[in-house]
C-alpha positions in Angstrom: -28.9 -25.7 -59.7 -32.8 -25.6 -60.5 -31.8 -25.6 -64.2 -29.7 -28.8 -64.1 -32.5 -30.7 -62.7 -34.6 -29.3 -65.3 -32.2 -30.4 -68.0 -31.8 -34.0 -66.4 -35.5 -34.7 -66.7 -35.7 -33.4 -70.5 -37.9 -36.0 -72.2 -39.0 -38.0 -69.2 -42.6 -39.3 -68.9 -45.0 -37.3 -67.0 -47.2 -39.2 -63.9 -50.3 -37.6 -62.5 -51.1 -38.5 -59.1 -54.5 -37.9 -57.4 -54.6 -36.2 -54.0 -53.6 -38.5 -51.2 -51.9 -40.7 -53.6 -48.2 -42.0 -52.6 -45.2 -41.4 -54.7 -43.1 -43.6 -52.4 -43.6 -44.7 -48.8 -40.9 -44.7 -46.0 -38.5 -48.0 -46.7 -39.1 -48.2 -50.3 -35.9 -48.6 -52.4 -34.6 -45.3 -53.9 -34.6 -46.2 -57.7 -35.7 -43.0 -59.2 -35.2 -39.5 -59.0 -38.7 -37.3 -59.2 -39.4 -33.8 -60.4 -42.3 -31.8 -59.5 -43.8 -30.5 -62.6 -47.2 -29.3 -61.4 -48.7 -29.4 -58.0 -46.9 -30.4 -54.5 -45.5 -33.5 -53.2 -45.3 -33.5 -48.9 -42.4 -35.5 -47.5 -43.9 -36.9 -44.3 -43.0 -39.0 -41.3 -45.5 -40.9 -39.1 -44.4 -40.1 -35.2 -45.2 -43.0 -32.5 -47.8 -40.9 -31.2 -49.7 -41.2 -34.5 -49.0 -37.5 -35.6 -47.2 -36.6 -38.9 -43.9 -34.5 -39.2 -43.9 -32.8 -42.4 -40.2 -32.6 -43.3 -40.7 -30.8 -46.7 -43.0 -29.8 -49.4 -41.7 -30.2 -53.0 -43.4 -27.8 -55.2 -43.4 -27.3 -59.1 -39.5 -27.2 -60.3 -38.4 -29.1 -57.0 -36.9 -32.5 -57.0 -38.5 -34.5 -54.5 -36.3 -35.8 -51.6 -33.1 -35.0 -53.1 -30.9 -36.2 -50.0 -32.7 -39.8 -51.0 -30.4 -39.9 -54.0 -27.7 -41.0 -51.7 -29.7 -43.6 -50.0 -30.6 -47.2 -50.4 -34.2 -46.6 -49.1 -36.6 -43.5 -48.5 -36.7 -42.1 -44.8 -40.2 -40.6 -45.3 -43.3 -40.9 -47.2 -44.2 -38.8 -50.2 -47.8 -38.0 -50.6 -49.8 -35.4 -52.3 -52.8 -33.2 -51.4 -54.0 -32.2 -54.6 -53.7 -33.6 -58.3 -50.1 -33.6 -59.0 -47.7 -34.2 -62.1 -44.3 -35.6 -61.8 -41.6 -37.1 -64.1 -39.3 -39.6 -62.8 -35.7 -41.0 -64.2 -33.7 -43.7 -62.9 -31.5 -42.2 -59.9 -28.3 -43.5 -61.7 -28.8 -41.4 -64.8 -29.0 -38.1 -62.5 -25.9 -39.0 -60.7 -24.1 -39.5 -63.9 -25.4 -36.2 -65.2 -24.1 -34.7 -62.4 -20.7 -36.3 -62.5 -19.9 -35.5 -66.0 -21.2 -32.1 -65.8 -23.2 -32.6 -69.0 -25.0 -29.2 -68.8 -21.9 -27.5 -68.9 -21.8 -26.9 -65.1 -19.3 -29.4 -63.6 -21.0 -30.2 -59.8 -19.1 -32.9 -57.7 -21.2 -35.6 -56.7 -19.7 -35.5 -53.1 -20.4 -31.6 -53.1 -24.2 -32.6 -54.1 -24.3 -35.4 -51.6 -23.3 -33.2 -48.6 -25.5 -30.3 -49.9 -28.6 -32.3 -50.1 -27.8 -34.2 -46.5 -27.3 -30.6 -44.9 -30.5 -29.6 -46.5 -32.5 -32.4 -45.5 -31.2 -31.9 -41.7 -32.2 -28.2 -42.0 -36.0 -28.9 -43.3 -36.4 -31.5 -40.6 -35.1 -29.1 -37.6 -37.2 -26.1 -39.2 -40.4 -28.5 -39.4 -39.7 -29.8 -35.5 -39.2 -26.3 -34.7 -42.8 -25.2 -36.1 -44.2 -27.5 -33.6 -45.8 -25.4 -30.6 -45.2 -27.7 -27.3 -41.9 -28.5 -26.4 -43.2 -32.0 -25.5 -43.8 -32.6 -29.6 -40.5 -31.1 -30.6 -38.9 -33.5 -28.0 -40.8 -36.3 -29.2 -39.9 -35.8 -32.5 -36.2 -35.0 -32.2 -35.9 -38.3 -30.2 -38.0 -40.4 -33.0 -35.5 -39.3 -35.5 -32.1 -39.2 -33.3 -32.5 -41.1 -30.2 -31.4 -39.9 -27.0 -28.0 -37.9 -26.8 -24.9 -39.0 -25.2 -24.4 -37.8 -21.7 -24.3 -34.1 -21.1 -25.8 -33.4 -24.9 -29.4 -32.7 -23.8 -28.3 -28.7 -23.8 -27.6 -29.3 -27.6 -31.0 -30.9 -28.0 -32.5 -27.9 -26.4 -30.5 -25.5 -29.2 -31.5 -27.9 -31.8 -35.3 -28.1 -31.1 -35.4 -24.2 -30.3 -36.2 -24.3 -26.5 -34.2 -23.0 -23.5 -32.5 -25.7 -21.7 -34.6 -24.6 -18.8 -37.7 -25.3 -20.6 -36.1 -29.0 -21.7 -35.2 -29.9 -18.4 -38.9 -29.4 -16.8 -40.1 -31.4 -19.8 -37.6 -34.1 -18.9 -38.4 -34.0 -15.3 -41.9 -34.4 -15.9 -41.2 -37.1 -17.9 -39.4 -39.0 -15.1 -42.0 -38.1 -12.8 -44.6 -39.5 -15.1 -42.5 -42.8 -15.5 -42.2 -43.2 -11.9 -46.2 -43.1 -11.2 
């Protein structure tokens, strides 16, 4: 798929971003697809406690926030931590390229949409599991997904990579703290 990204961006202008500059912000309308040419772009979401959760780091040759091609608005911020070069093309153009198999490789847009959403969810899960404390993992999960349906806490424990017992201890602690 990488080759297709590259051919889709042939002739696209290159934009240089300084360290700390935003490519886009959460809730901006998705109108463009971006390819990192040099450097890297961090996809981050601010958490309620003021912390930042890095959902993905796009490096040279990577499409930035590929799941956003199927969304109306971005779900995170894209920021650089060093001088970075990106190319941009209209979102509609890249989706059209996939739909007509212009590079000789036909890839269904629906299959691409499903794959990018799965990739986005997997990256998010990995970044949450990298957090050290159960409380931080749970906060990040709840921030993104909200509380589960009744009986679903055991699945939350699995998703954030902790034992059910550890999660239930954290939930009990939160209930005690709320009552105090």
